[in-house]
C-alpha positions in Angstrom: 40.7 -154.0 -30.4 42.3 -153.2 -27.1 45.3 -150.8 -27.0 48.8 -152.2 -26.6 49.9 -150.8 -23.3 52.5 -153.1 -21.6 50.8 -154.3 -18.4 53.8 -153.9 -16.2 53.7 -150.1 -16.7 50.1 -149.7 -15.7 47.7 -151.3 -13.3 44.3 -152.8 -14.1 42.5 -150.6 -11.6 39.6 -151.9 -9.6 36.0 -150.7 -9.9 34.1 -150.0 -6.7 30.3 -150.3 -7.1 27.9 -148.3 -5.0 24.1 -148.4 -5.1 22.5 -145.1 -4.2 19.1 -145.0 -2.3 17.3 -144.0 -5.5 18.5 -147.1 -7.3 21.3 -145.5 -9.3 24.3 -147.8 -9.8 27.6 -146.0 -9.4 30.9 -147.5 -10.6 34.1 -145.8 -9.3 37.0 -146.5 -11.6 40.0 -146.2 -9.2 42.7 -144.6 -11.4 44.3 -143.1 -8.3 45.8 -146.6 -7.7 48.1 -146.3 -10.8 51.8 -146.5 -10.1 52.2 -142.7 -10.2 48.9 -142.0 -8.5 46.9 -140.9 -11.5 45.4 -142.1 -14.8 48.3 -140.3 -16.6 50.4 -143.6 -16.5 48.2 -144.9 -19.3 48.8 -142.3 -21.9 52.4 -141.5 -21.0 53.5 -145.2 -21.0 51.7 -145.9 -24.2 53.3 -143.0 -26.0 56.8 -143.8 -24.7 56.5 -147.4 -25.8 55.1 -146.5 -29.2 58.0 -144.2 -29.8 60.5 -146.9 -28.7 59.4 -148.9 -31.6 60.7 -146.3 -34.0 64.2 -146.3 -32.4 66.3 -146.0 -29.3 65.3 -143.2 -26.9 68.2 -141.7 -25.0 66.2 -139.4 -22.8 62.6 -138.4 -22.1 61.8 -134.7 -21.7 58.6 -133.5 -20.0 57.5 -130.0 -19.0 54.9 -130.9 -16.4 55.5 -130.5 -12.7 52.2 -132.2 -12.1 50.8 -135.6 -12.7 51.9 -135.9 -16.4 55.5 -135.3 -15.5 55.3 -137.7 -12.6 53.9 -140.4 -14.8 56.7 -139.8 -17.4 59.2 -140.1 -14.6 57.7 -143.3 -13.2 57.5 -144.9 -16.7 61.0 -143.8 -17.5 62.3 -145.3 -14.3 60.6 -148.7 -15.1 62.0 -148.6 -18.7 65.4 -147.5 -17.5 65.3 -144.3 -19.6 66.7 -141.1 -18.1 64.0 -138.4 -17.6 64.4 -134.6 -17.5 61.4 -132.7 -16.1 61.2 -129.0 -16.6 59.0 -127.3 -14.0 58.1 -123.6 -13.3 58.9 -121.9 -10.0 55.3 -122.4 -8.9 55.6 -126.2 -8.6 54.8 -127.6 -5.2 57.9 -128.8 -3.3 55.8 -132.0 -2.7 55.8 -132.7 -6.4 59.5 -131.9 -6.9 60.3 -134.4 -4.2 58.1 -137.0 -5.8 59.7 -136.4 -9.2 63.2 -136.9 -7.7 62.1 -140.1 -5.9 61.2 -141.4 -9.4 64.8 -140.7 -10.4 63.9 -137.7 -12.6 66.3 -134.8 -13.1 64.2 -131.8 -12.2 65.1 -128.4 -13.8 63.2 -125.4 -12.4 62.8 -122.9 -15.3 60.3 -120.1 -15.8 57.5 -118.6 -13.8 54.7 -120.6 -15.5 54.2 -123.8 -17.5 54.5 -122.1 -20.8 58.0 -120.8 -19.9 59.0 -124.2 -18.6 57.7 -125.9 -21.7 59.7 -123.5 -23.9 62.9 -124.5 -22.0 62.1 -128.2 -22.4 61.6 -127.9 -26.1 64.8 -125.9 -26.5 66.7 -128.6 -24.6 65.2 -131.3 -26.8 66.9 -130.0 -29.9 70.3 -130.3 -28.3 70.0 -133.9 -27.2 70.3 -136.6 -29.8 67.7 -139.4 -29.5 65.6 -137.5 -26.9 61.8 -137.5 -27.0 59.4 -134.9 -25.8 56.3 -136.2 -24.0 53.5 -133.6 -23.9 51.1 -133.4 -20.9 47.9 -134.3 -22.8 47.7 -133.2 -26.4 48.8 -136.2 -28.5 46.9 -139.0 -30.2 49.1 -141.7 -28.6 48.3 -140.3 -25.2 44.6 -140.4 -26.0 44.9 -143.9 -27.2 46.6 -145.0 -24.0 44.0 -143.3 -21.9 41.2 -145.1 -23.8 42.3 -148.4 -22.2 40.2 -147.3 -19.2 37.1 -148.1 -21.3 38.6 -151.4 -22.4 38.8 -152.4 -18.7 35.3 -151.0 -17.9 33.9 -153.1 -20.8 35.1 -156.2 -18.9 34.5 -155.0 -15.3 30.9 -153.6 -15.3 27.8 -155.6 -16.3 26.0 -152.8 -18.0 26.5 -150.0 -20.6 26.8 -146.8 -18.6 24.4 -144.0 -19.1 27.0 -141.5 -18.1 30.8 -141.4 -17.6 31.9 -138.5 -15.3 35.5 -137.3 -15.4 37.4 -134.2 -14.5 38.8 -132.4 -17.6 41.8 -130.2 -17.8 43.5 -130.2 -21.2 41.3 -133.0 -22.4 43.6 -136.0 -22.7 41.5 -138.1 -20.3 38.2 -137.0 -21.8 39.4 -137.7 -25.4 40.7 -141.1 -24.4 37.3 -141.9 -22.8 35.5 -140.8 -26.0 37.7 -143.0 -28.2 37.1 -146.0 -25.9 33.4 -145.5 -26.0 33.5 -145.3 -29.8 35.6 -148.5 -30.0 33.2 -150.5 -27.8 30.0 -149.2 -29.5 28.9 -147.2 -26.4 29.1 -143.8 -28.0 25.5 -143.5 -28.9 24.3 -144.7 -25.5 26.7 -143.0 -23.1 27.1 -139.3 -22.2 30.5 -138.0 -21.1 30.3 -135.3 -18.4 33.5 -133.2 -18.2 33.9 -131.4 -14.9 36.1 -128.4 -14.2 36.5 -125.8 -11.4 35.4 -122.2 -12.1 39.0 -120.9 -12.5 40.0 -123.4 -15.1 36.8 -123.9 -17.2 38.4 -124.1 -20.7 36.1 -127.0 -21.8 33.0 -125.2 -20.7 34.2 -122.1 -22.7 34.8 -124.4 -25.7 31.4 -126.0 -25.5 29.7 -122.5 -25.5 31.8 -121.2 -28.4 31.9 -124.4 -30.4 35.7 -124.3 -30.6 38.6 -124.1 -28.2 38.8 -120.8 -26.3 42.0 -119.7 -24.6 41.5 -118.5 -21.0 43.2 -115.4 -19.8 44.5 -117.1 -16.6 44.1 -120.0 -14.3 42.6 -119.2 -10.9 41.9 -122.4 -9.0 43.5 -124.6 -6.3 42.8 -127.5 -8.7 46.0 -126.6 -10.5 46.3 -129.8 -12.5 43.1 -128.9 -14.3 44.9 -125.7 -15.3 45.1 -125.8 -19.1 44.4 -122.5 -20.7 42.9 -124.2 -23.7 41.3 -127.6 -24.1 42.3 -129.8 -27.1 39.8 -129.4 -30.0 39.4 -133.2 -30.3 37.1 -133.3 -27.3 34.4 -131.4 -29.3 34.0 -134.5 -31.4 30.3 -134.5 -32.6 30.2 -138.4 -32.5 30.1 -138.2 -28.7 27.4 -136.6 -26.5 29.6 -134.6 -24.2 28.4 -132.1 -21.6 30.1 -129.7 -19.3 29.7 -129.1 -15.6 31.6 -126.4 -13.6 32.0 -126.5 -9.9 33.7 -124.3 -7.2 37.0 -125.0 -5.5 35.0 -125.4 -2.3 32.8 -128.1 -3.8 35.8 -129.9 -5.1 37.6 -129.9 -1.7 34.5 -130.9 0.1 34.2 -133.9 -2.2 37.8 -134.9 -1.5 37.1 -134.8 2.2 33.9 -136.9 1.9 35.6 -139.4 -0.4 38.4 -139.8 2.1 35.9 -140.3 4.9 33.9 -142.9 3.0 36.5 -144.8 1.0 39.8 -143.9 2.8 41.5 -142.7 -0.3 43.1 -139.3 -0.7 42.8 -137.5 -4.0 43.5 -134.0 -5.4 40.9 -131.2 -5.8 41.3 -131.8 -9.5 39.8 -135.3 -9.0 37.4 -133.9 -6.4 35.8 -131.8 -9.2 34.3 -135.0 -10.7 33.5 -136.5 -7.3 31.6 -133.3 -6.3 28.8 -134.4 -8.7 28.3 -137.3 -6.4 28.7 -135.5 -3.0 26.9 -132.2 -3.7 23.1 -132.9 -3.3 22.0 -130.5 -6.0 24.5 -131.8 -8.5 23.8 -135.5 -7.6 20.1 -135.1 -8.2 21.0 -133.8 -11.7 23.5 -136.5 -12.7 22.7 -139.6 -10.7 19.2 -140.3 -11.7 17.0 -143.1 -10.4 17.8 -146.6 -11.9 20.6 -145.3 -14.1 24.2 -146.6 -14.4 27.0 -144.0 -13.9 30.8 -144.4 -14.0 32.9 -141.9 -12.2 36.6 -141.8 -13.1 38.6 -141.3 -9.9 41.6 -139.8 -11.7 43.7 -139.5 -8.6 46.6 -137.0 -8.5 49.9 -136.8 -6.7 49.7 -133.1 -5.5 47.9 -133.9 -2.3 48.7 -134.8 1.3 46.9 -134.9 4.6 48.4 -131.6 5.5 47.2 -130.0 2.3 43.7 -131.4 2.8 43.6 -130.0 6.3 44.8 -126.6 4.9 42.1 -126.6 2.2 39.5 -127.7 4.8 40.3 -124.7 7.0 40.5 -122.3 4.0 36.9 -123.1 3.0 35.6 -123.5 6.5 34.5 -127.1 5.9 
């Protein structure tokens, strides 16, 4: 059964199909075309609307200065619910501007996400009828994200051998896993979770067999920067594997993707795309005569100026 996400809050995103010279069929699921610019619209809007069924919401509170907070702001604006977004001092001015354009009230608090999140939760207790929307770790968010697979089930003519997606806290990956289970693909499809070296919490969890908390985040792919992945992505029902790439590989993929498809995405999204654009990684994951889905998760924390800066930084 398909998840009940109101269609006006999310877009049914297109799939671009590409056939590689070796016969591999690649399906690019263009989640960068969601209203906020990333797949986060799915989970956030689904959670908000599910909570609305339990009573009136006077305010939405988010602690993400990245794509999750932006998705909450965009959904709140469409539903005419006030939104407060608590962000740390490290948040890009670009993102603060985008949050304000979506009518969010932006409160800068703390030097990192944990401190901003603490302030958000403290504020929650003082506002009657307010609801806290976490960045990724909630079953309603996973359920909303699983609608990607509902659409893929209708859009592509085959069962994919692999689904490749960037993984931060695990909300997207868990949603994909649940969708694969619902459509009977879980025993046929492998999910590849891709991270950059400075944010590899999923890779650490796969090695340890349980979530591992990283000491710090050290990557330009900041929206992958969860210190610990949600334990649900280690579900044994799903064959899930980890791939870790460098910041340089992620940025190079962003540049190549922009050249080829004329779409601009964050390095966090470039992490997944690097498996397509790095020759060694492509030979490993895009095998002859197979069918591979790549989730183009998008991201708002990017501009032409930032891409040019990263290109220069890595001498690309």
